N, C-alpha and C positions, 0 to 999 in steps of 0.2 A: 504494500500500500504506500503510494507516494504522498508527499506533503499536501498536494492539491486535493487528492481523494480524501485524505484525512480531514482536511479543512471542510470539505463539502459534507462529510459525514457528521461533523459537529455543527456547522452553520450552513444551512441550505442557502441556495442562491437567492431565492425570492420567497415571498409569502408572509403570512401572518406570524409564523414562528420566527423568521428572521427579524421582523419588526419588533416582536415581543422581546427577543434577546437583545436587540439594540437599545430598546427603551429601558430594559432592566440594567444593562451595562451602563447606559448613560446616567441613570438614577444613582447607581453605585459610584460613578465618577463624581457626581455632584456631592454625594455624601463624603467622599474622600476630600474633595475641595473644602468642604465645610469644616473638616477637622484641622485644617491649617488656619488657626484662629488665634487672635490676640484681643484680649479685652482691655479697652481703654477705661481708666478709672472714673471718668465723668459721664459716660453714656452707656445705656443698656445695649447699644448696637456694637457687636464685635467686628473687628477687621477680619475678613476671611477671603478665601479664594473662590467663593461661590459664584460671584459675578463672572469671573473668568470662565468657570465651567459652564454657566448658563449661556454665555455668549458663544463659546466654542460649540456647544451642543446644538444651540439654535441654528447657527450658521451651517454646520455640517450635516444636521439631520433634516432641516427644512421645517416649515411651520407646524404641520400636524404632529410629526414624530417628536420634534423639539418641545412643543407645548405639552404633549403627553408625557414626555420624560420628566419635565419639571413638575407636572401634576403628580406623577407616580412617586417622585422623590418626596414631595410634601405629604402624600398619603402614607408613605412608609413611616415618616416621622409622627404623624397623627396616631397611627396604630401602635406605636411604641418602640419602633426601631430607633436606635440612637444615632440618627443621621444628621441632625442639625449641629450647629457649632457647639463645640465642647461636649459632644455626645449627648446633647439634649434631645428630648422627644416629648411627644404629647400634644394634645389639642391646645393646651395652655400656651405653648410656644407660638403656635400659629395665631392665636387670639391675643398674644401679648405685644410688647413694644416693637418687636421685629417682624410681626405678621405681615405688614404691608410690603416689606421687602421680599418676603417669601412668596406671597401671592403675585407680586410684580414679576417674579422669575418666570411665571407661566406666560404672562402677556409679552414680556421681553423676548422669550424664546420663540414665541409665535411670530412676532414682528420681525426679529432678526432672521428667522427661517424663511419668512415670506419674502423679505428683501433678497436673501441669498438665492431663492428660487427664481428671482427676477434678475439674476446675474450680478448682484451687487458684491458678490464674493469673488469675482474674477480678477479684480485689481486690489492691491493693498489699500489704496486710498478710499475706494468705495466700500470695501469690507470694514475698514475702521469707522467710516461714517455710519454704516449699518449698526455696528456694535456700539457706537456712541449713542445712537438712537435707543438701543436696548438699555443702555446704562441710564439714560435720562428717564426712561419708563420705570425702571427699578427705583430710582430716586423719587420720582413723583409719587408712586404708590407707597413707598416706604415712609416718606416725609409726611404725607397726609395722615397716614395711619399712626405714626409716632406722635405727631402733634395731638391727635385726638386721644390716643391711649394714655399719654402721659400728662395731658392737660397743659401743654407748653405754649408759650407765645412763639411767634414766627422766628424771632432772632435766636431763641434758645433751641428751637427745633433744628435750625440750620447748623448751629454749633454742635449739637448732639448727633445729627444724622447726615450731614452733608460735608461740611468743610474738612473734617479730618480724613475723609475717605476719597476725596477727589484725586490727590496725587497717585495713590495706589491703584485706583480704578482706571485712571488713564494708562498707567503702566500695564495693567492687566488686559485692557482692551487692545493695546498695541501688540502685546504678546499673543493674545488670541488671534489677532489678524495675521501675525507672522506664522502661527502654527496651523492656520486654516488649510493651506494647500496639503500639508501632511495628513490632516484629518480627513480631507476629501479622498486622498489616495487610499488611506486605510479603509474608509467606508466603502470605496469602490472595490477593493479586494474582498471584503467581507460579503458584499452583495454579488460577487462573481464577475 
């Protein structure tokens, strides 16, 4: 049995099983990204690699598969798997201060995936623009939720949920844009 036959035995070329395996693998990738986490002392929002994962998955999987991957990741956390930052889990995390960011992951993955399906991922500059759009979506969802959940004024909301994260998120979206061609090649191999 050669390597190609073995790969096809494990991961079929097309179909629902391939999609399910890709979504499951993507959700596990997001869970791993969440574990690279640093808690700042003044905010309930941790610094993580989750946005990197969401942008890369959305751009490489497309709108439907990317959105489903983010939704499955959140569902895993709700049912008790320790997939959120610092191995957190449960519905209380999704309903807590960071819930807007988590739910924003779904919308961001869909939008970035939709843009990628319209060939925004073919050049580095347009891929970064698509990913910047996804990052803005995550911020908007997260900041609105954080403000409401914590009862903050706008200035404090931005101090807790935006300003400390912008430099790292810009780095993550550039890194995701640079890694996107490799992700497409890997996905192409898995799909046959």
